[in-house]
TIFIVO-559043 format. One record per residue: x, y, z of N, C-alpha, C in turn. Coordinates in steps of 0.02 Angstrom, whole numbers, plus 50000, padded with zeros to 5 digits. Example, Ala and Ser with C-alpha at 12.3 -4.5 7.8 and 13.67 -1.06 7.14 Angstrom:
// TIFIVO-559043
506604971650390506154977550390506604983550390506424988850354506844994750357506455000250394
END
This chain:
// TIFIVO-559043
500434994050000500005000050000500445006250000500345010549951500765016449946500525021749995500965024450034500785029650081501375034250091501275039250135501815044050148502435040550174502335035250213502915031850242503335028350189503035027250129503395023850076503815028650034503715035350043504075040250004504725042050038505265042150001505905044150028505855051150057506085052150120506025058750152506295064450110506865063250078507155068550036506715070349978506435065149945505985066449889505345069849913505115067849972504505070850000504575078350010505155080450034505275087550045505285091249978505605088149928505625091149862504925091949833504515086649839503825086949814503425092349850503525092949915503165098049954503365104949932504015106049921504255112549898503985114249829503965109149785503685110349718502945112149722502575108749766501865110249775501765117349800502165119249849502115126049876502295131249823502795129649781502995134149727502425135049677502105129449659501545129849611500975133949640500815132949704500285136749736500455144149737501085145749753501295152749755501235156049687501435152349634501385155049566500665156249546500235151449564499525152249547499225158249583499415159149647499155164749685499405171349657500045171649638500325177949614500025179849547499895174949503499635176349437498875177649438498535174749487497815175249489497565178449553497995182349585497805185249650497185189649645497115193249589496535197549581495895193449575495925188049537495355183549530495165180449597495675178349634495545175149699495245180249748495505186449747495235191649790494505192949773494345193349709493655194449687493205188749711493445182649704493045176849725492905177049799493425178249839493345178449912492875184149933492965189949902492545195749918491815194349899491725190849842491055189149820490705184449869491085179749897490805175249947490575179050009490995183750031490815187850089490195192050075490175195250016489605199349998488965195149994489025189049967488435184649964488165183150033488625182050080488415180550148488105186750181488405192550171488165198750202487475200750176487315199050114486695201350083486205195650070486285190150105485875184250092485125185650101484955190450145484245191950157483985197650113484395200250068484175205750025483735202949969483315207349941482955205649880483445205749821483265202549767483715202149709483355203349644483685207049600483435208249532484025207249484483915203549430484435202549380484265206249316484785209149286484725212149220485205208549174485285210949114485725207549067486445207049092486665212149129487365212449149487485213249224486955213249263487035214549335486595209949377486825208649437486425205749491486355211249543485755213549555485645219149600485295216749663485595218049720485295216249784485105222649821484525222449853484255228449884483785226549940483645231349984483175230250039482475232550019481995230950060481295232550044481195240050036481605244050068481545251350063481595253749991481995250249951482115252349882481725248449830481195245149852480785241349805480535245649748480315251749763480045256249712480595259549670481215258849691481775262049656482175257249612481995250849614482425245949583482445246549507481895248849476481915249949404482415255449386482435260549428482915266049417483625263449422483765259549474484435256749483484625252149425484145247949404484275243349349484435247249285484035252349271484145256349211484805260049213484965262949272485595266549280486195261849273486125255849299486675250949295486815249049222486285247649184486375245749114486625251649073486405257649090486665263649057487415264249069487615263449132488325263849149488725258449111488445252349109488795246949074488895248749000488365250948968488395252448897488895257948882488875263248921489305269048907490035267748926490135264748983490825263749008491185258248967490835252848952491155247648911491295250348841490875254948818491005258148753491645262148755491755265548810492375269548818492985265048820492935259548857493505254948865493565249948808493045249448767493045244548712493165237548738492845235948794492905229348824492385228448878492265222248898491765220748948492065216249002491815216749064492045212149116491745205249105492045200349137491785193549132491215192549181490665189849156490105188349200489715194549222489205193349262488785198849286489095202049347488995208549353489275212349409488755212949465488975211849526488525212649584488495219949604487875222449610487755229149636487325228449698487545231149754487165230849816486935237849834486285238649845485995245149861485855245449936486175250049970486075250950042485605256850053485205256750107484715262050119485015268950129485635269250156485935275650172486695274950177487035280550189487765280450193488015276750255487615276850308487835273450369487865265950359487355263050328487355255850317487875253850265488005258050216488545256650168489215256650203489335261750245489965262150282490045256050328489495254050359489525248350405489715241950369489525241350305489695235250267490445234450258490815239950262491545239750257491885240150325491485241250378491785242350443492065249350451491825254050410492055260950413491685264750468491975270550485491635275150530491005277750495490475278750533489835280750503489855287850474490395291550487490455298250459490625298150385490835292250359490975291650288490335292550248490355296850197489735298750161489745296850087490075291650069490125289749998489445287749970489305289949909488705287749874488795280849843489415279249827489565272749797490275270749809490405264249810491075261649820491165255449776491715255149740491895249049704492435245449744492355238949751492885235049783492845227749761493395225249734493485218149720492925215149679492735218549625492265215649578491535217249589491375220649644490675222349657490615229849672490005232349663489865239449673489345240149729489475244649775488995246049828488785253349821488135254549823487875261349817487345262549870487185268949881486635270549925485995271249884485435271549919484785272249886484785278149838484495277449778484475283049731484085289049757483695288049809483355293849840483855298849869484455296449882484965300649914485505302849865485455300849802485955303049753485905310549743486475313749734486475320749716486285321249642485825325749627485605326449558485255320249533484845317149577484495310949560484075311749498484135307149450483695307249392482985305649412482505308649379481805307649397481485301949358481805299549306481525294149266482075290149234481915284049216482395279849182482365281449108482595287349089482615289349019483285287148991483275284248934483865280748907484495284948903484605288348846485265291148833485415297548871484915301148895485045307548929485125306549005485075300549029485055299349101485735300449134485725303549191486315303949233486275298049281486765293749282486705287349316486965287449388486895293249423487115293449492487845291349497488005287349548488705285249557488915279349514488455276549475488605270249441489115270749385489105276249347489615277049294490305277349326490375281249378491015282049413491255275249440490825271749474491025265449506491155259949454490765259849400490885254749349491535256149312491725262549307492375264249278492935261449321492855261749388493345258649433493415251149418492845247949407492855240749393493245239349329493145243449278493495242349215494245243649221494445248449262495165249549275495455243249309495085240549357495295234449391495375228749341494905228149295494935222849244495545223849198495625230049174496155231449125496855230349155496935232049218497595231849250497705225449291497195221249294497215215149335497355216849408497065222249431497125224249500497765227849518498175229349469498825232449481498795239949464498565243949511498505251149498498565255149562498775261349555498795265949611498105268949621497965271149681497305274049694497205280349654497725284549648497625290749610497475289349537497745283749511497615281949441496875280149432496615275649473495925273549464495435279149479495595283449528495155289149542495175294149485495755295249456495805299849400495435297249339495525290849323495185287849265494425287949276494195286049335493475285849348493165292749340493505297949365493245304749356493255306849283493785305049249493835306849178493275303649137493165297149148492635293649112491955296649129491835297949193491205300849214491095307649182491615311649178491565318249147491405317549072491725312749039491605311848967490895309548954490625305348998489965302348986489395306749011489465309349072488905312949103489015320449107489635322649099489795329749106489925331849177489855327249225489955328949295490695328949313490895333749354491565333649385491535337449450491985335549496492015338949560492265346049550492035350549593492275357449591493015357649610493365362749585494055363749606494055365449680494565363149718494605364649789494505372049802494165373649858494015380649874494645384749884495165381449908495805384849917496045387349849496195393849845496415396649781497085393849758497465391349805498115388349788498145381249816497795376449785497785369649812498475366549813498585362349863499215358749869499305354049810499905354149781500075349349729500515343949761500245337949766500595332549801501065328849754501645326649778502065322049738501675315649725501795312449669501425306349654501555300949706502145300949735502315295949786501895296849849501615302749858501215304149918500465304449904500285305249841499595306649824499105301349848499285294949842498835289549863498615290349935499045293049978498895293450050498425299250067498295303650018497905309650033497155308750022496935303149993496225302249979495815301250043496135299350097495775298350160495935303950210496245309350187496415314850231495845319950232495915325050274495405330350277495385334350213495925334350175495955338050112495895333350052495475328150060495425323050008495195325949941494795331349942494555334049878495125336649835495665338749868496245340849829496565334949793496565329149826496845323149794496415321049735495755321449743495305319749687495405324649629495455330949645495555336049593496205334749556496745333349594497395332349562497395326049519497065320749541497075314549503496745315449435496205319249432495885320649367496335325049324496655329849355497105334249318497675330349286497925325249321498475321149294498235317449232497655314349236497395310549179497275315249120496995321049132496875325749078497525328349048498035328949089498695331049064498975325749017498915319349037499155313948994498785313948927498125314748930497725314748869497915320648824498005326548855498185332448816498865331648782499335328748818500015328048791500105322048745499745316648759499885310348724499275307048692498685309848703498085306848674497755301748720497115300748710496725296348753496965289048750497215287048691497445280148683498015278548731498395283648752498955282448796498725279848864498115281648885497855279048948497815271448946497565268848890497495261548884498175258148877498645261648846499325258948840499645258348909499545263348951499815263049019499495257349057498825256649051498485251249086498695244349061498865243948998499115237648971499765235749005500205240649015500835239349050500705237449123500235240849155500065239149224499795231949228499395230049178499125223349176499655217949169500245219849145500805215149140501195214649205501005218549255501355218349319501845223949330501905228649284502355234249293502045239249341502475243049377502205248249420502055254449379501745259449412501515265249374502095269149344502655269449378503245272849351503475269449286503525262849288503735259049229503215259649173502575259349191502045259749141502045266249104502115271749141502125278349110502755279249068503325277149095503965277749059503935274148991503695268048991503705264048930503125265748883502545267048910501975268548867502045275348833502335280148869502405286948842503095288248813503555283448821504245284248797504555290748825504545291248891504795297348925505295295448979505685300248999506065299849061505585301749117505465297249164504925298349212505035304649254505645305749277505775311549319505635318049281505845318349218505705324349178504955325049165504635319449151503915319549140503545322049202503745319549260503415321549322503515328949336504105331649321504225338749330503775342849284503705340649221503265343949175502545343749198502345338149228501675337549256501565342549312502045343049359501985347749414501925354849389502315356549339502285363349311501585364749283501305359849248500635360649219500105361149274500165357149326499675357349381499705363949417500305366449429500365372949462500065378449420500155378049355499855382949310499105382649312498825376549312498105375649316497815378149381498225377749434498005379949500498125387449511498395390749461498525397949466499135399649507499605394849512500215396049550500785397749502501275401249528501865402849488502285396549480502545395449419502955389649404503685391349414
END
């Protein structure tokens, strides 16, 4: 009878090391897929008592409070899918889970955040969480096809597509900048410039840390400015070229350097000069 005791100890160690190596390689290459799967399992457990509605491209879960709003959410979701996938010229695999929470407090609680967090929508690990459309700013009054403003769904679905394109390998300022850029192109919406007449221009190495600070609006403003600078200097196609490099596992510095054929330090200095000019500061 063949068993562990029949295997030479030396060979057993080698086999174990090979098995661990294979597992490590699978995890490293598919870490984003595994993260999405695990997060999906958690979301399924958290929302097991929610009502459910399916559309062509979404699974929407909601509480009884939003029963009368579900057609609006379904229409807004499909609108976001159509417009955002058109921009990216690609689609995610499978249906996307959208969970509708009654208010910002319950949405924040689903992440374990402080209840002071006031996000209308959040994308994380393959799913989108939004608050009731009754609380959206500039809420659409009807599910009108092409003229509809889709609340937070265009922005959050753009985050999903960045995640897909880069295989989860992106900086926060990159995905926030792209999501704002896509939202602006599709709906015309953009955040106001920071009230400070001379907003802080953060180094890229620090920018990711500023989205959760008291001056987070400056980080959002700067991230959109960076994306628009890249488009102005290199064209919109360069955004997808950079994301292609990120999808290969390169970091943002490598992706920008190779996609734009630039010296990164010189490029970054040119970016700062442009941002300061846009902010009305002396260069």
